[in-house]
Backbone of each chain as ProteinMPNN parsed JSONL, in Angstrom:
{"seq_chain_A": "DAKTTQPNSMESNEEEPVHLPCNHSTISGTDYIHWYRQLPSQGPEYVIHGLTSNVNNRMASLAIAEDRKSSTLILHRATLRDAAVYYCILRDPDDDKIIFGKGTRLHILP", "coords_chain_A": {"N_chain_A": [[24.411, -4.106, -29.415], [23.576, -2.608, -26.294], [22.065, 0.607, -26.145], [21.981, 2.089, -23.985], [23.046, 2.946, -20.639], [23.096, 1.682, -17.415], [23.165, 1.55, -13.811], [24.286, -1.475, -12.232], [22.989, -2.419, -9.932], [20.78, -1.255, -7.342], [19.797, 0.04, -4.161], [17.103, 0.64, -1.934], [15.148, 2.137, 0.658], [12.04, 0.994, 1.951], [9.035, 2.786, 1.26], [10.306, 5.122, 0.642], [11.411, 7.587, -1.798], [12.67, 6.576, -5.029], [15.291, 6.939, -7.292], [16.116, 6.094, -10.406], [18.779, 6.0, -12.533], [19.627, 6.581, -16.034], [21.821, 6.512, -18.715], [22.091, 7.756, -21.958], [23.804, 8.635, -24.174], [24.1, 8.615, -26.922], [21.689, 9.087, -28.079], [19.213, 9.672, -30.561], [17.421, 12.291, -32.333], [14.827, 11.376, -32.713], [14.409, 9.202, -31.117], [12.522, 7.444, -28.714], [12.303, 7.235, -25.166], [12.011, 4.518, -23.186], [10.811, 2.739, -20.332], [10.886, -0.362, -18.749], [9.971, -2.949, -16.46], [10.925, -5.914, -14.726], [9.547, -8.175, -12.752], [10.321, -10.707, -10.301], [10.272, -13.928, -11.746], [8.443, -13.271, -13.725], [7.174, -11.887, -16.852], [8.547, -9.028, -18.624], [7.303, -5.718, -17.863], [5.58, -2.886, -18.941], [6.477, 0.404, -17.955], [6.764, 3.266, -18.291], [7.057, 5.917, -20.76], [8.78, 8.394, -22.736], [9.479, 11.372, -24.723], [10.571, 14.081, -24.999], [9.623, 15.775, -22.989], [9.076, 15.77, -19.399], [7.317, 13.067, -17.846], [4.418, 11.727, -16.297], [2.805, 9.008, -14.712], [0.519, 6.601, -13.28], [2.23, 4.787, -12.172], [4.858, 5.749, -12.076], [7.307, 8.424, -12.475], [8.954, 10.103, -15.159], [11.882, 11.691, -15.704], [13.464, 13.693, -17.99], [16.542, 14.697, -19.207], [17.562, 17.966, -20.324], [19.199, 17.939, -22.611], [18.646, 15.453, -23.456], [20.344, 13.312, -23.07], [20.365, 11.765, -20.905], [18.238, 10.147, -18.485], [15.835, 9.802, -15.813], [14.16, 7.5, -13.891], [11.557, 7.76, -11.658], [10.367, 6.464, -8.742], [7.913, 7.174, -6.597], [7.258, 6.407, -4.018], [8.567, 3.799, -2.776], [7.663, 0.364, -2.639], [7.774, -2.984, -1.293], [6.965, -4.556, -3.376], [7.973, -3.333, -5.557], [10.467, -4.257, -6.048], [12.598, -5.292, -8.477], [13.972, -5.883, -11.803], [14.903, -3.118, -13.605], [14.572, -1.783, -16.777], [15.96, 0.429, -19.098], [15.255, 1.701, -22.214], [15.893, 2.573, -25.599], [13.768, 3.555, -28.202], [13.702, 3.525, -31.553], [11.777, 4.957, -33.989], [12.092, 4.24, -36.654], [13.234, 1.805, -36.675], [12.597, -1.454, -36.066], [13.798, -3.133, -34.295], [14.488, -4.031, -30.937], [16.424, -3.272, -28.237], [17.384, -4.541, -25.282], [19.207, -3.689, -22.395], [21.315, -4.666, -19.638], [19.973, -3.75, -17.454], [18.848, -2.405, -14.236], [19.027, -3.839, -11.124], [16.785, -3.517, -8.649], [16.71, -3.332, -5.211], [14.598, -3.482, -2.444], [14.507, -2.401, 0.801], [13.02, -3.454, 3.808]], "CA_chain_A": [[24.825, -3.538, -28.126], [22.605, -1.708, -25.708], [22.379, 2.002, -26.355], [21.798, 2.758, -22.698], [23.904, 2.508, -19.55], [22.426, 1.763, -16.129], [23.895, 0.86, -12.744], [23.891, -2.884, -12.133], [22.029, -2.616, -8.856], [20.54, -0.153, -6.41], [19.054, -0.329, -2.962], [16.348, 1.746, -1.38], [14.283, 1.76, 1.773], [10.605, 0.998, 1.681], [8.296, 4.03, 1.473], [11.105, 6.285, 0.249], [11.505, 7.716, -3.263], [13.801, 5.932, -5.692], [15.666, 7.569, -8.557], [16.9, 5.148, -11.21], [19.354, 6.764, -13.649], [19.952, 5.929, -17.3], [22.564, 7.346, -19.66], [21.91, 7.397, -23.377], [24.483, 9.777, -24.795], [24.031, 8.555, -28.398], [20.273, 9.164, -28.458], [18.934, 10.514, -31.724], [16.31, 13.201, -32.107], [13.519, 10.729, -32.798], [14.333, 8.06, -30.195], [11.732, 7.507, -27.494], [12.894, 6.596, -23.991], [11.032, 3.631, -22.549], [11.22, 1.974, -19.146], [10.15, -1.572, -18.423], [10.522, -3.639, -15.293], [10.656, -7.346, -14.701], [9.455, -8.728, -11.404], [10.809, -12.095, -10.279], [9.462, -14.99, -12.358], [7.407, -12.727, -14.603], [7.632, -11.206, -18.049], [8.691, -7.583, -18.449], [6.065, -4.945, -17.755], [5.782, -1.485, -19.303], [6.357, 1.35, -16.854], [6.537, 4.638, -18.746], [7.938, 6.333, -21.837], [8.728, 9.822, -23.043], [10.308, 11.815, -25.845], [11.345, 15.242, -24.591], [9.124, 16.354, -21.734], [8.868, 14.86, -18.274], [6.053, 12.345, -17.939], [3.95, 11.108, -15.055], [1.648, 8.124, -14.762], [0.181, 6.088, -11.953], [3.296, 3.935, -11.648], [6.149, 6.408, -11.903], [7.577, 9.643, -13.245], [10.151, 10.048, -15.986], [12.51, 12.99, -15.865], [14.383, 13.63, -19.13], [17.458, 15.827, -19.228], [17.288, 18.916, -21.416], [19.917, 17.484, -23.814], [18.126, 14.101, -23.686], [21.383, 12.289, -23.0], [20.128, 10.945, -19.723], [16.886, 10.231, -17.929], [15.714, 9.214, -14.486], [12.855, 6.964, -13.518], [11.314, 8.074, -10.252], [9.289, 5.799, -8.022], [7.733, 8.193, -5.544], [7.216, 5.796, -2.691], [8.837, 2.402, -3.1], [7.145, -0.715, -1.811], [8.504, -4.241, -1.502], [6.56, -5.093, -4.669], [8.728, -2.652, -6.622], [11.75, -4.931, -6.235], [12.561, -5.836, -9.833], [15.003, -5.357, -12.693], [14.359, -2.007, -14.385], [15.271, -1.618, -18.047], [15.81, 1.68, -19.839], [15.407, 1.299, -23.611], [15.607, 3.592, -26.616], [12.989, 3.049, -29.324], [13.814, 4.287, -32.79], [10.57, 4.662, -34.782], [12.448, 3.697, -37.968], [13.919, 0.526, -36.489], [11.722, -2.282, -35.24], [14.549, -3.925, -33.324], [14.457, -3.476, -29.588], [17.604, -3.778, -27.543], [17.393, -4.42, -23.829], [20.506, -3.831, -21.75], [21.31, -5.524, -18.458], [19.036, -3.208, -16.486], [19.233, -2.167, -12.837], [18.284, -4.643, -10.157], [16.411, -2.679, -7.509], [16.388, -4.036, -3.965], [13.879, -2.627, -1.5], [14.73, -2.86, 2.166], [11.85, -3.155, 4.655]], "C_chain_A": [[23.768, -2.56, -27.626], [23.048, -0.28, -25.931], [22.23, 2.79, -25.067], [22.742, 2.158, -21.66], [23.182, 2.743, -18.235], [23.302, 1.122, -15.061], [23.39, -0.567, -12.621], [22.834, -3.097, -11.061], [21.917, -1.361, -8.003], [19.705, -0.678, -5.262], [18.279, 0.874, -2.471], [15.519, 1.232, -0.218], [12.825, 1.86, 1.358], [10.012, 2.35, 2.056], [9.131, 5.282, 1.216], [11.145, 6.384, -1.274], [12.762, 7.039, -3.791], [14.041, 6.626, -7.026], [16.594, 6.62, -9.309], [17.45, 5.883, -12.431], [19.591, 5.91, -14.892], [20.686, 6.923, -18.188], [22.36, 6.834, -21.071], [22.492, 8.534, -24.214], [24.388, 9.772, -26.314], [22.59, 8.629, -28.9], [20.094, 10.068, -29.672], [17.678, 11.333, -31.458], [14.944, 12.54, -32.093], [13.376, 9.538, -31.849], [13.42, 8.371, -29.014], [12.486, 6.776, -26.376], [11.797, 5.809, -23.291], [11.648, 3.002, -21.307], [10.276, 0.791, -18.984], [10.737, -2.122, -17.128], [10.11, -5.102, -15.359], [10.704, -7.828, -13.257], [9.916, -10.177, -11.441], [9.79, -13.069, -10.875], [8.313, -14.466, -13.218], [8.028, -12.158, -15.872], [7.784, -9.723, -17.782], [7.34, -6.877, -18.515], [6.389, -3.492, -18.089], [5.615, -0.592, -18.078], [5.965, 2.735, -17.372], [7.402, 4.908, -19.973], [7.778, 7.826, -22.072], [9.64, 10.149, -24.201], [11.189, 12.992, -25.44], [10.922, 15.758, -23.216], [9.042, 15.299, -20.642], [7.46, 14.277, -18.331], [5.711, 11.768, -16.575], [2.843, 10.124, -15.39], [1.456, 7.522, -13.373], [1.312, 5.272, -11.332], [4.529, 4.741, -11.259], [6.173, 7.754, -12.618], [8.865, 9.445, -14.024], [10.658, 11.466, -16.17], [13.573, 12.867, -16.954], [15.239, 14.883, -19.126], [17.199, 16.695, -20.447], [17.987, 18.491, -22.714], [19.541, 16.062, -24.207], [19.188, 13.011, -23.59], [21.285, 11.446, -21.737], [18.683, 11.113, -19.276], [16.877, 9.534, -16.577], [14.287, 8.738, -14.287], [12.684, 7.185, -12.028], [10.114, 7.276, -9.757], [9.078, 6.625, -6.761], [7.747, 7.621, -4.142], [7.348, 4.291, -2.887], [8.177, 1.455, -2.111], [7.952, -1.971, -2.107], [8.17, -4.832, -2.868], [7.262, -4.416, -5.844], [10.107, -3.272, -6.843], [11.721, -5.686, -7.565], [13.821, -5.391, -10.567], [14.338, -4.309, -13.579], [15.219, -1.785, -15.63], [14.93, -0.268, -18.671], [16.143, 1.359, -21.299], [15.152, 2.496, -24.514], [14.845, 2.932, -27.772], [13.102, 4.018, -30.491], [12.596, 3.962, -33.651], [10.88, 4.031, -36.135], [13.112, 2.335, -37.876], [13.08, -0.325, -35.554], [12.472, -3.196, -34.286], [14.49, -3.232, -31.972], [15.589, -4.1, -28.801], [17.477, -3.477, -26.051], [18.836, -4.53, -23.342], [20.379, -4.769, -20.566], [20.329, -5.032, -17.402], [19.65, -2.978, -15.126], [18.373, -3.038, -11.939], [18.042, -3.798, -8.931], [16.016, -3.55, -6.322], [15.692, -3.051, -3.043], [14.029, -3.219, -0.107], [13.538, -2.488, 3.044], [12.238, -2.285, 5.858]], "O_chain_A": [[23.16, -1.808, -28.388], [24.241, 0.025, -25.913], [22.341, 4.016, -25.062], [23.18, 1.014, -21.785], [22.712, 3.847, -17.96], [24.103, 0.24, -15.371], [22.217, -0.845, -12.871], [21.893, -3.866, -11.256], [22.824, -0.53, -7.951], [19.01, -1.689, -5.371], [18.749, 2.006, -2.58], [15.225, 0.04, -0.125], [12.44, 2.691, 0.535], [10.424, 2.978, 3.031], [8.701, 6.388, 1.542], [10.937, 5.388, -1.967], [13.776, 6.942, -3.1], [13.107, 6.868, -7.791], [17.725, 6.38, -8.886], [16.679, 6.342, -13.275], [19.736, 4.69, -14.813], [20.223, 8.046, -18.389], [22.446, 5.635, -21.336], [21.769, 9.286, -24.867], [24.575, 10.815, -26.942], [22.317, 8.262, -30.043], [20.748, 11.104, -29.788], [16.964, 11.099, -30.483], [14.0, 13.083, -31.52], [12.308, 8.929, -31.793], [13.53, 9.427, -28.392], [13.214, 5.816, -26.629], [10.787, 6.367, -22.862], [12.855, 2.766, -21.246], [9.054, 0.919, -19.069], [11.863, -1.794, -16.755], [9.098, -5.466, -15.957], [11.764, -7.879, -12.632], [9.902, -10.807, -12.499], [8.605, -13.03, -10.544], [7.317, -15.163, -13.411], [9.241, -11.972, -15.958], [7.216, -9.206, -16.82], [6.384, -7.357, -19.124], [7.36, -2.934, -17.577], [4.718, -0.807, -17.262], [4.961, 3.305, -16.945], [8.382, 4.2, -20.203], [6.79, 8.439, -21.668], [10.464, 9.334, -24.617], [12.414, 12.911, -25.527], [11.758, 16.128, -22.392], [8.953, 14.102, -20.914], [6.529, 14.924, -18.81], [6.588, 11.376, -15.805], [2.025, 10.391, -16.27], [2.144, 7.888, -12.419], [1.354, 5.086, -10.116], [5.171, 4.461, -10.247], [5.209, 8.162, -13.266], [9.756, 8.71, -13.598], [9.967, 12.327, -16.715], [14.475, 12.036, -16.856], [14.723, 15.998, -19.05], [16.686, 16.23, -21.465], [17.43, 18.663, -23.798], [20.062, 15.528, -25.185], [18.934, 11.879, -24.002], [22.061, 10.51, -21.547], [18.003, 12.075, -19.633], [17.79, 8.778, -16.242], [13.331, 9.487, -14.49], [13.558, 6.84, -11.233], [9.005, 7.394, -10.277], [9.991, 6.752, -5.945], [8.192, 8.27, -3.196], [6.361, 3.597, -3.133], [8.138, 1.712, -0.908], [8.724, -2.01, -3.065], [8.993, -5.533, -3.457], [7.158, -4.868, -6.984], [10.837, -2.847, -7.738], [10.92, -6.601, -7.753], [14.63, -4.629, -10.037], [13.327, -4.585, -14.226], [16.436, -1.62, -15.539], [13.764, 0.119, -18.759], [17.204, 0.804, -21.583], [14.296, 3.332, -24.225], [15.241, 1.872, -28.257], [12.661, 5.165, -30.423], [12.398, 2.802, -34.011], [10.025, 3.355, -36.708], [13.511, 1.771, -38.894], [12.873, 0.031, -34.394], [11.852, -3.958, -33.544], [14.448, -2.005, -31.883], [15.695, -5.323, -28.713], [17.465, -2.322, -25.626], [19.596, -5.37, -23.824], [19.449, -5.572, -20.495], [19.898, -5.806, -16.548], [20.812, -3.306, -14.884], [17.144, -2.98, -11.989], [18.986, -3.403, -8.246], [15.117, -4.385, -6.411], [16.143, -1.917, -2.88], [13.716, -4.386, 0.127], [13.092, -1.34, 3.031], [11.382, -1.94, 6.672]]}, "seq_chain_B": "DSGVTQTPKHLITATGQRVTLRCSPRSGDLSVYWYQQSLDQGLQFLIHYYNGEERAKGNILERFSAQQFPDLHSELNLSSLELGDSALYFCASSRAPPGHGSDEQFFGPGTRLTVL", "coords_chain_B": {"N_chain_B": [[-2.449, -9.695, -15.317], [-1.47, -9.696, -18.615], [-2.852, -10.133, -20.94], [-1.673, -11.424, -23.001], [-1.03, -14.625, -24.147], [0.891, -17.583, -23.668], [1.984, -20.739, -24.739], [3.652, -23.926, -24.493], [3.84, -23.658, -20.88], [6.045, -24.75, -19.665], [8.733, -26.629, -21.031], [10.432, -29.519, -21.672], [13.078, -31.047, -23.262], [15.192, -32.935, -25.504], [18.608, -32.691, -26.691], [19.052, -31.89, -30.124], [16.424, -32.138, -30.856], [13.214, -30.787, -31.999], [11.105, -28.029, -31.33], [7.99, -26.265, -30.814], [6.863, -23.119, -29.976], [4.128, -21.281, -28.791], [2.217, -18.292, -29.226], [-0.324, -16.082, -28.303], [-1.501, -12.994, -29.141], [-2.659, -9.932, -27.461], [-6.1, -9.081, -27.785], [-6.778, -7.411, -30.746], [-4.191, -6.473, -31.109], [-1.666, -6.176, -33.485], [1.013, -6.545, -33.77], [3.65, -8.798, -33.013], [6.248, -9.757, -30.926], [9.226, -11.616, -30.353], [11.312, -12.801, -27.741], [14.341, -13.91, -26.216], [15.449, -15.052, -23.105], [18.192, -15.67, -21.31], [20.371, -16.733, -18.633], [22.978, -15.758, -18.892], [22.902, -14.028, -21.04], [20.891, -12.171, -20.825], [17.958, -10.279, -21.8], [17.106, -10.884, -25.013], [16.263, -9.626, -28.138], [14.508, -11.301, -30.648], [12.771, -11.505, -33.01], [10.336, -9.699, -34.965], [6.984, -9.488, -35.88], [4.456, -8.081, -37.899], [1.132, -7.999, -38.485], [1.234, -10.422, -39.898], [3.518, -10.196, -41.412], [7.069, -10.323, -41.526], [9.021, -8.035, -39.739], [11.357, -7.194, -38.464], [14.561, -8.496, -37.606], [16.425, -9.813, -34.959], [18.848, -11.083, -32.829], [18.542, -13.799, -33.893], [18.942, -17.221, -34.336], [19.847, -19.278, -37.171], [18.728, -21.744, -36.957], [16.363, -21.267, -35.79], [13.005, -20.269, -36.362], [10.158, -18.286, -37.227], [6.653, -17.496, -37.42], [3.709, -15.622, -38.231], [0.321, -16.038, -38.056], [-2.81, -15.831, -39.995], [-4.817, -15.413, -38.055], [-3.473, -13.971, -36.259], [-2.024, -15.159, -34.195], [1.176, -16.376, -33.138], [4.012, -18.444, -33.872], [7.002, -19.826, -32.657], [9.595, -21.602, -33.889], [11.968, -23.915, -32.925], [14.799, -25.617, -33.786], [17.013, -28.525, -34.063], [18.017, -28.578, -31.423], [20.172, -27.267, -28.88], [22.148, -27.492, -25.863], [22.607, -24.922, -24.994], [20.392, -23.526, -25.79], [18.556, -23.558, -23.866], [16.373, -21.638, -22.041], [14.303, -18.807, -21.115], [11.55, -17.983, -23.053], [9.978, -15.259, -24.309], [7.014, -13.767, -25.547], [5.693, -10.755, -26.902], [3.145, -8.312, -27.397], [1.858, -5.579, -29.335], [-0.073, -2.617, -30.139], [0.297, -0.51, -31.938], [1.142, 0.382, -35.312], [4.157, -0.46, -37.187], [6.865, 1.882, -37.051], [6.148, 3.515, -35.083], [7.538, 4.817, -32.331], [6.536, 4.915, -29.869], [4.94, 2.929, -28.874], [3.466, 0.698, -26.495], [4.578, -2.324, -25.168], [3.159, -5.464, -24.437], [3.849, -8.107, -22.43], [3.925, -11.691, -22.488], [3.643, -14.508, -20.175], [5.756, -16.187, -20.629], [7.677, -19.015, -21.894], [9.336, -21.641, -20.491], [12.107, -23.22, -21.569], [13.843, -26.202, -21.41], [16.673, -27.858, -22.31], [17.969, -31.006, -22.463]], "CA_chain_B": [[-2.574, -10.442, -16.564], [-1.231, -8.771, -19.723], [-3.703, -10.46, -22.068], [-0.885, -12.214, -23.939], [-0.901, -15.987, -23.649], [1.954, -18.382, -24.257], [1.946, -22.156, -24.393], [3.365, -24.345, -23.125], [4.519, -22.888, -19.84], [7.345, -25.418, -19.508], [9.016, -27.614, -22.071], [11.705, -30.201, -21.459], [13.337, -31.859, -24.436], [16.576, -33.397, -25.618], [19.387, -32.065, -27.761], [18.757, -32.36, -31.464], [14.986, -32.143, -31.105], [12.566, -29.57, -32.503], [9.926, -27.658, -30.555], [7.225, -25.102, -31.275], [6.291, -22.304, -28.918], [2.977, -20.57, -29.337], [1.884, -17.017, -28.588], [-1.535, -15.396, -28.75], [-1.406, -11.597, -28.696], [-3.871, -9.301, -26.941], [-7.103, -8.814, -28.803], [-6.587, -6.146, -31.452], [-2.779, -6.175, -31.345], [-1.197, -6.763, -34.735], [2.454, -6.809, -33.673], [4.146, -9.801, -32.072], [7.703, -9.767, -30.772], [9.77, -12.751, -29.602], [12.547, -12.539, -27.012], [14.955, -15.016, -25.481], [16.134, -14.589, -21.904], [19.021, -16.655, -20.629], [21.041, -16.141, -17.469], [24.2, -15.032, -19.231], [22.716, -13.074, -22.138], [19.844, -11.188, -20.598], [16.787, -10.314, -22.674], [17.548, -10.674, -26.387], [15.221, -9.521, -29.146], [14.683, -12.277, -31.709], [12.091, -11.213, -34.262], [9.096, -8.926, -34.869], [6.009, -9.632, -36.954], [3.308, -7.176, -37.892], [0.035, -8.407, -39.367], [1.636, -11.552, -40.722], [4.774, -9.964, -42.14], [8.266, -10.116, -40.724], [9.417, -6.621, -39.782], [12.736, -6.996, -38.013], [15.222, -9.649, -37.007], [17.515, -9.5, -34.039], [19.841, -12.15, -32.678], [17.857, -15.074, -34.056], [19.776, -18.202, -35.002], [19.247, -19.844, -38.388], [17.962, -22.932, -36.54], [15.084, -20.788, -35.26], [12.166, -19.572, -37.329], [8.879, -17.882, -36.651], [5.641, -17.014, -38.349], [2.481, -15.096, -37.659], [-0.775, -16.585, -38.843], [-3.894, -14.87, -40.259], [-5.559, -15.052, -36.841], [-2.474, -13.151, -35.548], [-1.166, -15.853, -33.251], [2.508, -16.565, -33.692], [4.742, -19.607, -33.409], [8.463, -19.789, -32.751], [10.082, -22.958, -34.066], [13.384, -24.072, -32.57], [15.191, -26.948, -34.242], [18.382, -28.978, -33.749], [18.241, -27.902, -30.152], [21.432, -27.443, -28.168], [22.029, -27.189, -24.434], [22.621, -23.473, -24.831], [19.09, -22.943, -26.141], [17.741, -23.522, -22.644], [16.127, -20.232, -21.714], [12.91, -18.37, -21.102], [11.171, -17.35, -24.31], [8.822, -14.393, -24.125], [6.484, -12.999, -26.652], [5.038, -9.51, -26.515], [2.33, -7.76, -28.483], [1.549, -4.153, -29.234], [-1.155, -2.223, -31.024], [0.662, 0.491, -32.936], [1.844, -0.135, -36.479], [5.586, -0.132, -37.208], [7.12, 3.297, -37.287], [5.775, 4.22, -33.87], [8.477, 4.523, -31.258], [5.907, 5.167, -28.573], [3.981, 1.899, -28.49], [3.709, -0.076, -25.287], [4.542, -3.763, -25.414], [2.594, -6.281, -23.377], [4.574, -9.371, -22.456], [3.319, -12.887, -21.948], [4.325, -15.073, -19.007], [6.955, -16.897, -21.047], [7.814, -20.472, -21.939], [10.668, -22.046, -20.033], [12.608, -24.364, -22.332], [15.012, -26.883, -20.864], [17.219, -28.842, -23.244], [18.839, -31.919, -21.692]], "C_chain_B": [[-2.487, -9.473, -17.752], [-2.192, -8.991, -20.88], [-2.984, -11.251, -23.146], [-0.731, -13.613, -23.347], [0.194, -16.727, -24.409], [1.788, -19.821, -23.795], [3.092, -22.871, -25.09], [4.09, -23.458, -22.123], [5.929, -23.431, -19.626], [7.5, -26.442, -20.623], [10.385, -28.207, -21.772], [11.911, -31.137, -22.64], [14.825, -32.194, -24.5], [17.296, -32.652, -26.739], [19.05, -32.707, -29.094], [17.282, -32.331, -31.831], [14.503, -30.797, -31.64], [11.324, -29.303, -31.658], [9.255, -26.442, -31.169], [6.61, -24.41, -30.078], [5.202, -21.441, -29.528], [2.659, -19.321, -28.524], [0.592, -16.479, -29.168], [-1.496, -13.969, -28.234], [-2.706, -11.128, -28.056], [-4.826, -9.049, -28.094], [-6.855, -7.444, -29.433], [-5.144, -5.774, -31.736], [-2.304, -6.899, -32.593], [0.286, -7.125, -34.701], [2.741, -7.886, -32.636], [5.667, -9.767, -32.106], [8.089, -11.029, -29.998], [11.111, -12.357, -28.996], [13.033, -13.836, -26.367], [15.65, -14.43, -24.248], [16.883, -15.741, -21.253], [19.807, -15.945, -19.546], [22.228, -15.284, -17.878], [24.008, -13.965, -20.296], [21.645, -12.03, -21.883], [18.717, -11.35, -21.605], [17.209, -9.934, -24.09], [16.351, -10.661, -27.335], [15.512, -10.524, -30.266], [14.07, -11.812, -33.027], [10.781, -10.485, -33.985], [8.242, -9.189, -36.095], [4.907, -8.608, -36.788], [2.313, -7.654, -38.933], [0.474, -9.472, -40.377], [2.963, -11.386, -41.447], [5.932, -9.754, -41.181], [8.742, -8.682, -40.877], [10.866, -6.41, -39.362], [13.255, -8.281, -37.404], [16.319, -9.168, -36.087], [18.495, -10.642, -34.018], [19.201, -13.533, -32.797], [18.723, -16.015, -34.875], [19.066, -18.742, -36.242], [18.422, -21.083, -38.076], [16.577, -22.557, -36.006], [14.309, -20.119, -36.389], [10.848, -19.222, -36.653], [7.909, -17.548, -37.76], [4.453, -16.474, -37.559], [1.352, -15.464, -38.61], [-1.876, -15.541, -39.048], [-4.71, -14.498, -39.018], [-4.666, -14.302, -35.849], [-1.702, -13.896, -34.466], [0.164, -16.142, -33.943], [3.123, -17.826, -33.101], [6.237, -19.392, -33.632], [8.929, -21.231, -32.799], [11.586, -23.01, -33.8], [13.79, -25.496, -32.955], [16.648, -27.239, -33.913], [18.843, -28.382, -32.424], [19.569, -28.27, -29.506], [21.211, -27.059, -26.707], [21.901, -25.685, -24.207], [21.323, -22.783, -25.213], [18.152, -22.927, -24.942], [17.606, -22.079, -22.187], [14.637, -20.035, -21.513], [12.642, -17.676, -22.428], [9.881, -16.566, -24.075], [8.309, -13.918, -25.468], [5.791, -11.764, -26.083], [4.19, -9.055, -27.689], [2.131, -6.268, -28.265], [0.552, -3.777, -30.325], [-0.691, -1.352, -32.188], [1.338, -0.161, -34.134], [3.322, 0.203, -36.397], [5.797, 1.332, -37.569], [6.688, 4.16, -36.126], [6.777, 3.868, -32.798], [7.833, 4.586, -29.903], [4.986, 4.037, -28.135], [4.437, 1.129, -27.272], [3.606, -1.551, -25.637], [3.992, -4.473, -24.184], [3.21, -7.67, -23.495], [3.735, -10.507, -21.883], [4.128, -13.434, -20.783], [5.571, -15.876, -19.349], [6.792, -18.403, -21.106], [9.23, -20.794, -21.495], [11.062, -23.326, -20.755], [13.858, -24.917, -21.67], [15.438, -27.948, -21.855], [18.219, -29.709, -22.481], [19.767, -32.703, -22.617]], "O_chain_B": [[-3.302, -8.56, -17.888], [-2.335, -8.109, -21.727], [-3.611, -11.702, -24.105], [-0.347, -13.766, -22.187], [0.395, -16.532, -25.608], [1.494, -20.092, -22.631], [3.479, -22.466, -26.185], [4.877, -22.595, -22.513], [6.88, -22.673, -19.432], [6.527, -27.035, -21.09], [11.373, -27.484, -21.637], [11.028, -31.925, -22.979], [15.607, -31.778, -23.645], [16.666, -32.063, -27.618], [18.797, -33.909, -29.178], [16.931, -32.483, -33.001], [15.252, -29.824, -31.725], [10.584, -30.224, -31.313], [9.861, -25.692, -31.935], [5.924, -25.032, -29.267], [5.341, -20.935, -30.642], [2.811, -19.297, -27.303], [0.428, -16.426, -30.387], [-1.462, -13.749, -27.023], [-3.721, -11.824, -28.098], [-4.408, -8.832, -29.232], [-6.738, -6.441, -28.729], [-4.885, -4.859, -32.518], [-2.519, -8.102, -32.737], [0.753, -7.922, -35.514], [2.17, -7.898, -31.545], [6.285, -9.749, -33.171], [7.368, -11.456, -29.097], [11.93, -11.686, -29.624], [12.251, -14.722, -26.024], [16.357, -13.427, -24.347], [16.278, -16.668, -20.713], [19.904, -14.718, -19.534], [22.469, -14.224, -17.301], [24.857, -13.086, -20.448], [21.51, -11.087, -22.663], [18.539, -12.419, -22.19], [17.619, -8.8, -24.338], [15.531, -11.579, -27.328], [16.632, -10.587, -30.772], [14.761, -11.732, -34.043], [10.191, -10.63, -32.915], [8.729, -9.118, -37.224], [4.481, -8.308, -35.673], [2.622, -7.706, -40.124], [0.122, -9.414, -41.555], [3.475, -12.341, -42.032], [5.793, -9.091, -40.153], [8.855, -8.169, -41.991], [11.527, -5.511, -39.88], [12.519, -9.046, -36.78], [17.049, -8.229, -36.403], [18.927, -11.12, -35.067], [19.316, -14.347, -31.881], [19.183, -15.667, -35.963], [17.841, -18.672, -36.349], [17.521, -21.44, -38.835], [15.727, -23.423, -35.798], [14.895, -19.479, -37.263], [10.483, -19.804, -35.631], [8.307, -17.342, -38.906], [4.232, -16.819, -36.398], [1.431, -15.225, -39.815], [-1.895, -14.506, -38.382], [-5.238, -13.389, -38.938], [-5.078, -14.035, -34.72], [-0.799, -13.315, -33.864], [0.257, -16.149, -35.171], [2.802, -18.227, -31.983], [6.666, -18.852, -34.652], [8.692, -21.998, -31.865], [12.364, -22.249, -34.376], [13.185, -26.464, -32.494], [17.414, -26.35, -33.541], [19.908, -27.772, -32.327], [20.025, -29.411, -29.572], [20.232, -26.399, -26.359], [21.167, -25.242, -23.324], [21.168, -21.583, -24.985], [17.07, -22.342, -25.005], [18.601, -21.387, -21.973], [13.828, -20.942, -21.708], [13.448, -16.857, -22.87], [8.848, -17.121, -23.698], [9.078, -13.696, -26.404], [5.364, -11.747, -24.929], [4.485, -9.377, -28.84], [2.229, -5.769, -27.144], [0.357, -4.509, -31.295], [-1.225, -1.447, -33.293], [2.039, -1.16, -33.977], [3.709, 1.07, -35.613], [5.007, 1.933, -38.298], [6.832, 5.382, -36.161], [6.854, 2.709, -32.392], [8.487, 4.342, -28.889], [4.307, 4.169, -27.116], [5.631, 0.933, -27.046], [2.67, -1.978, -26.314], [4.316, -4.129, -23.047], [3.102, -8.323, -24.532], [2.958, -10.329, -20.945], [5.178, -12.889, -20.441], [6.357, -16.212, -18.464], [5.911, -18.986, -20.474], [10.201, -20.284, -22.054], [10.44, -24.373, -20.58], [14.812, -24.185, -21.404], [14.658, -28.836, -22.2], [19.194, -29.204, -21.924], [20.564, -33.515, -22.148]]}, "name": "protein", "num_of_chains": 2, "seq": "DAKTTQPNSMESNEEEPVHLPCNHSTISGTDYIHWYRQLPSQGPEYVIHGLTSNVNNRMASLAIAEDRKSSTLILHRATLRDAAVYYCILRDPDDDKIIFGKGTRLHILPDSGVTQTPKHLITATGQRVTLRCSPRSGDLSVYWYQQSLDQGLQFLIHYYNGEERAKGNILERFSAQQFPDLHSELNLSSLELGDSALYFCASSRAPPGHGSDEQFFGPGTRLTVL"}
């Protein structure tokens, strides 16, 4: 079973910021929070990951709650090419299994 | 382009048959992961190999098996195929050794298997 909970779908307007939430209330102290996305007809693609502190990269930002029980992926300025399914995943360094949930299908409106 | 290659891109076969899917990881990556993605089950982790050794098993059926060869490419063997095995099969590779929760996985384009 997935260890994360995400909304099934979200909608956003083009060129506006998007905040994708993820709940992971059973996270352990060593779990990393990873985000991947899957564009139509493609394999999943790494977006960002973090442990405790907020993280930024060229694709997105990751905001992690102080208690680590939730996180938010932030796309600062959505484009039509950002329409995809976004997966929030917990990675336990001591467990090589990786469990993807259903993810959030993000629709971008022009 | 992730640098991970998978062949074939499409495969159509009949129930009861056996097929082999092939994955070549990115240069330098020692870990290979296999996933199955069907419409009703989403993305399911099947198995992980690191440098030729099996490291973890997920929801992999007994009819399925995999191996990683000395040149680090990997094959997923599916036998006694059933209609329900129709799915997209992805492999992914990563560089970090097991025990790293922070490694980034690079996914291939997938093999679409259709069982008739």
